[in-house]
C-alpha positions as CSV (number, residue, x, y, z in Angstrom):
1,M,0.0,-0.1,-0.2
2,S,1.7,3.8,-0.7
3,L,1.4,6.0,1.5
4,S,1.2,8.6,-1.0
5,A,-2.0,7.6,-2.3
6,E,-5.5,9.7,-1.3
7,P,-6.3,9.0,2.2
8,T,-10.1,7.5,3.1
9,A,-12.8,9.9,2.8
10,G,-14.5,10.9,5.8
11,R,-13.5,12.6,9.2
12,I,-11.7,11.8,12.5
13,I,-12.7,13.8,15.9
14,V,-9.7,14.6,17.9
15,V,-11.5,15.3,21.9
16,G,-8.7,16.5,24.0
17,A,-5.9,19.6,25.0
18,V,-4.8,21.9,23.7
19,N,-1.5,24.1,25.2
20,M,0.9,26.8,24.1
21,D,4.1,25.1,24.5
22,L,7.1,26.5,26.2
23,S,10.0,24.5,25.5
24,G,13.9,25.3,26.8
25,T,16.6,23.4,25.5
26,P,20.7,24.2,26.6
27,A,23.1,24.5,24.1
28,S,24.9,21.9,26.6
29,A,24.5,19.6,29.6
30,L,21.8,21.0,31.6
31,R,23.0,22.4,35.1
32,S,20.1,22.6,37.6
33,G,19.8,25.5,39.6
34,D,21.6,27.5,37.0
35,S,20.8,29.3,33.9
36,N,21.4,27.3,30.9
37,P,22.1,29.1,27.8
38,G,20.2,27.4,24.8
39,R,16.8,27.6,22.8
40,V,13.3,28.5,23.9
41,V,11.2,27.7,21.2
42,M,7.3,28.9,21.8
43,T,4.5,27.1,19.5
44,P,1.1,25.3,20.2
45,G,0.9,22.0,20.9
46,G,-1.2,19.8,23.5
47,V,-1.4,15.9,22.8
48,G,-5.4,16.5,21.6
49,R,-3.6,19.5,19.3
50,N,-0.3,17.3,18.1
51,I,-2.5,14.6,17.3
52,A,-4.8,16.7,14.9
53,E,-2.6,18.3,12.9
54,N,-0.2,15.4,12.4
55,L,-3.8,13.8,10.7
56,S,-3.9,16.8,8.7
57,R,-0.8,16.7,7.6
58,L,-1.4,13.1,6.7
59,G,-4.3,14.2,4.7
60,R,-7.0,13.5,6.8
61,A,-10.2,15.7,7.9
62,V,-10.0,16.3,11.2
63,S,-11.9,18.5,13.5
64,L,-11.0,19.1,17.3
65,V,-13.5,19.1,20.4
66,T,-11.1,21.2,22.9
67,V,-11.5,24.7,24.9
68,T,-9.5,27.8,25.2
69,G,-9.6,31.3,27.2
70,R,-10.1,34.3,25.7
71,D,-6.7,35.2,25.8
72,A,-3.6,36.0,24.1
73,Y,-2.4,32.2,23.9
74,G,-6.0,31.3,22.8
75,R,-5.9,33.5,19.8
76,V,-3.0,32.3,18.7
77,I,-3.9,28.6,19.0
78,R,-7.4,29.3,17.3
79,Q,-5.5,30.6,14.3
80,D,-2.6,28.3,14.6
81,C,-5.4,25.2,14.3
82,K,-7.1,26.9,11.5
83,K,-4.0,27.5,9.2
84,A,-3.2,23.7,10.2
85,G,-6.6,22.9,8.6
86,I,-7.9,21.6,12.1
87,D,-11.6,22.3,12.6
88,L,-12.7,24.1,15.5
89,S,-16.4,24.1,15.0
90,L,-17.0,21.7,17.5
91,S,-14.6,23.5,20.3
92,F,-15.1,26.1,23.1
93,V,-14.3,29.4,24.1
94,E,-14.2,29.9,28.3
95,P,-14.3,33.7,28.5
96,K,-13.2,33.4,32.2
97,A,-10.2,31.0,32.2
98,R,-6.3,30.4,31.3
99,T,-5.8,28.8,28.0
100,S,-3.7,25.5,29.1
101,T,0.0,26.1,29.4
102,Y,2.6,23.6,29.0
103,L,6.2,24.5,30.3
104,C,9.2,22.0,29.8
105,V,13.1,21.9,30.0
106,N,14.9,19.3,28.2
107,E,18.2,17.7,28.3
108,H,20.8,18.8,26.2
109,N,19.7,15.8,23.9
110,G,16.1,16.7,23.8
111,D,14.7,14.4,26.1
112,L,12.4,16.0,28.4
113,H,14.2,16.9,32.4
114,T,10.8,18.3,33.8
115,A,7.9,20.1,32.9
116,V,5.0,22.2,34.5
117,A,1.2,21.9,33.1
118,D,-1.2,24.4,33.8
119,M,-4.1,22.6,32.5
120,A,-7.3,23.5,35.1
121,I,-9.3,24.6,31.8
122,Y,-10.0,21.2,30.6
123,E,-12.4,21.0,33.8
124,T,-14.9,22.8,32.1
125,L,-15.1,19.9,29.1
126,T,-18.0,18.0,31.0
127,P,-20.4,15.3,29.8
128,E,-23.5,17.8,30.2
129,R,-21.3,20.4,27.6
130,L,-20.4,17.7,24.6
131,E,-23.4,16.0,24.7
132,P,-25.0,18.5,22.0
133,L,-21.6,17.5,20.0
134,L,-23.1,13.7,19.7
135,P,-24.1,13.2,16.9
136,A,-21.3,14.7,14.9
137,L,-19.0,12.1,17.0
138,N,-21.2,9.0,16.3
139,Q,-20.4,10.4,12.4
140,A,-16.9,10.4,12.8
141,M,-15.0,7.7,11.1
142,L,-12.8,7.4,14.8
143,V,-12.7,9.7,17.5
144,I,-9.5,9.8,19.9
145,A,-9.6,10.8,23.1
146,D,-6.7,12.1,25.3
147,A,-6.2,11.8,28.9
148,N,-6.1,15.1,30.0
149,L,-9.9,15.0,29.8
150,P,-12.0,14.7,33.3
151,E,-12.4,10.7,34.1
152,E,-16.3,11.3,33.6
153,T,-16.2,12.6,29.9
154,V,-13.5,9.6,29.5
155,G,-16.2,7.3,30.6
156,W,-19.1,9.3,28.9
157,I,-17.1,8.9,25.6
158,G,-16.9,5.5,25.8
159,R,-20.6,4.6,26.8
160,S,-22.4,7.2,24.7
161,V,-19.8,7.5,21.4
162,A,-20.8,4.6,18.5
163,A,-17.5,5.7,16.5
164,P,-14.6,3.6,16.7
165,L,-12.2,5.1,19.7
166,A,-8.6,5.2,20.1
167,A,-6.7,7.1,23.3
168,D,-3.8,8.3,24.3
169,P,-2.6,7.7,28.1
170,V,-0.7,11.4,28.4
171,S,0.9,10.6,31.5
172,A,1.0,8.1,34.4
173,A,-1.0,10.3,36.2
174,K,-3.6,10.5,33.9
175,V,-3.8,7.0,32.9
176,S,-6.3,5.3,35.4
177,R,-8.9,7.7,33.2
178,L,-9.0,5.6,30.6
179,R,-9.7,2.0,32.5
180,G,-13.6,2.4,31.9
181,I,-13.3,2.5,27.9
182,L,-10.5,-0.2,27.5
183,P,-12.7,-2.6,25.9
184,R,-14.1,-0.1,23.6
185,L,-10.4,1.1,22.6
186,E,-9.4,0.0,18.6
187,M,-5.6,1.1,19.6
188,L,-4.0,2.0,22.9
189,K,-0.1,3.8,23.2
190,P,1.0,3.9,26.4
191,N,4.9,3.7,27.6
192,L,6.2,0.6,30.5
193,Q,4.7,3.1,33.4
194,E,1.1,3.5,31.8
195,A,1.0,-0.2,30.9
196,E,2.1,-1.1,34.7
197,L,-0.4,0.8,35.8
198,L,-3.4,-0.2,33.8
199,T,-2.5,-4.1,34.0
200,G,-1.0,-4.4,37.5
201,I,2.2,-5.8,36.0
202,S,5.6,-5.1,36.1
203,V,8.1,-5.1,33.6
204,H,11.3,-6.5,34.5
205,G,12.8,-7.5,30.9
206,D,12.0,-8.1,27.6
207,G,10.0,-11.4,28.3
208,D,7.4,-9.1,30.5
209,L,6.5,-7.4,27.3
210,L,4.2,-9.8,25.8
211,R,2.3,-10.2,29.5
212,V,1.7,-6.9,29.5
213,S,0.2,-6.1,26.0
214,S,-1.8,-9.6,26.3
215,A,-3.0,-8.2,29.6
216,L,-4.2,-4.8,28.1
217,R,-5.8,-7.4,25.0
218,T,-7.5,-8.9,27.4
219,L,-9.0,-5.9,28.7
220,G,-10.4,-5.0,25.4
221,V,-7.5,-3.0,23.2
222,R,-7.4,-4.4,19.8
223,R,-3.9,-2.7,18.5
224,V,-1.2,-2.1,21.6
225,F,1.4,-0.4,21.1
226,L,3.7,-0.2,24.0
227,S,6.0,2.6,24.0
228,L,9.7,1.5,24.7
229,G,11.2,5.2,24.2
230,A,14.8,4.9,22.2
231,R,14.2,1.6,21.7
232,G,11.2,1.7,19.6
233,V,7.8,-0.1,20.3
234,W,6.0,-3.4,21.1
235,A,3.5,-4.0,18.8
236,D,0.7,-6.9,19.5
237,D,-2.9,-7.2,17.9
238,G,-3.0,-10.9,18.9
239,V,-1.6,-11.8,15.6
240,F,1.5,-10.1,14.9
241,R,3.4,-9.4,18.2
242,A,7.3,-8.0,17.8
243,L,9.6,-5.4,19.1
244,L,10.7,-2.7,16.0
245,P,13.3,-0.4,16.4
246,C,12.9,3.4,15.7
247,F,14.3,4.5,12.9
248,P,17.7,6.5,13.4
249,G,18.0,10.1,12.4
250,P,18.7,13.3,14.7
251,I,16.8,14.0,17.7
252,V,16.3,17.3,18.6
253,N,13.5,17.5,20.4
254,T,11.3,14.4,22.0
255,T,8.4,16.5,22.8
256,G,5.4,15.7,20.1
257,C,6.8,12.6,19.5
258,G,4.2,9.8,21.2
259,D,1.4,12.4,19.2
260,A,2.9,11.5,16.0
261,F,3.2,8.2,16.2
262,L,-0.6,7.7,17.3
263,A,-1.6,9.9,14.4
264,A,0.0,8.0,12.3
265,A,-1.1,4.6,13.5
266,A,-4.7,5.8,13.5
267,D,-3.9,7.0,9.8
268,A,-2.4,3.6,8.9
269,W,-5.8,1.8,10.3
270,L,-8.1,3.7,8.6
271,D,-5.9,2.9,5.3
272,G,-6.6,-0.9,6.5
273,A,-3.1,-1.6,7.4
274,G,-1.9,-4.5,9.2
275,M,-0.4,-3.9,12.5
276,E,3.5,-4.3,11.3
277,E,3.2,-1.6,8.8
278,S,1.0,0.5,11.1
279,A,4.2,0.6,13.9
280,R,6.5,1.0,11.1
281,R,4.4,4.4,9.8
282,A,4.0,5.3,13.0
283,L,8.1,5.0,13.9
284,A,8.5,7.0,10.5
285,A,6.4,9.4,12.2
286,A,8.4,9.9,15.2
287,A,11.5,9.5,14.0
288,H,10.4,12.9,11.8
289,C,9.0,14.3,14.6
290,A,12.6,14.1,16.5
291,A,14.6,15.2,13.8
292,D,12.3,18.4,14.3
293,A,12.5,21.6,17.4
294,H,8.8,22.2,16.9
295,S,6.2,20.0,18.8
296,V,4.8,19.0,15.4
297,S,6.8,18.8,12.0
298,P,5.6,21.4,9.4
299,T,7.0,19.2,7.1
300,L,5.0,16.2,7.8
301,S,3.9,14.1,4.9
302,R,3.2,10.8,3.6
303,K,5.5,11.4,0.9
304,A,8.1,12.2,4.3
305,L,7.2,9.0,5.8
306,E,7.7,7.0,2.5
307,R,11.1,8.6,2.6
308,I,12.0,7.0,5.7
309,L,10.3,3.7,5.2
310,R,12.8,3.1,2.4
């Protein structure tokens, strides 16, 4: 299957977070408690927004259900989404709330060192607020939810939305919000810590990867992409089970790589791709993202993925 072919018609709806991302990367080894010369990048981000933009750059029609404040960051994010081809007709503006902001400091090699997230605004995305959107959600080819949503809202999506579902755990602190919708998920991309928390299984070596992914599939997830960071991904759909390595290439910034991975995995699933091809396409998208300073690479495309895959 050629990635350069036109994507399948239809709309994907992403329900989740947008942030203003402030990312600092030092020019040399990070020194804690000191001012580090380096580079600071401000760019619209957020798990939901990043997934939506990656899908748009891969040629998919995508709508984003989210909320911003009526402030400067909110205006920039809304303008940026429209430029990226993300439909915001299903999103909200909360006049008295602060637009979500994510501040991170990276290591010299681009890996995350620490971060602070101001995301209280997402408590306003309640089931009652989303209820009028249910007809649109039910008509989507795929709905992707991120765990920045309140737990009751995640549960409502699992119970009420008839369209196929996928999810991103976001973090170990939020992954438990997805427990109630695991039987509904076509795909899930946890890291080891998130998978351990969902299954109660500790991973001490590669021999435990199959135990964890099998447990997640027993809980109902159809496709498990277990992220191993720089080592790659353990992919398991019950038929194909393998550890696939990352594609080699420069690493400028790892923020957003997981979002690129899930977007490409969803794109491949919509194309009818098998598990191995889906995982390889997703790893290619993550590698492309890692080589760019932005949370979403502005040069991502199907042709860009083909070049990496070749």
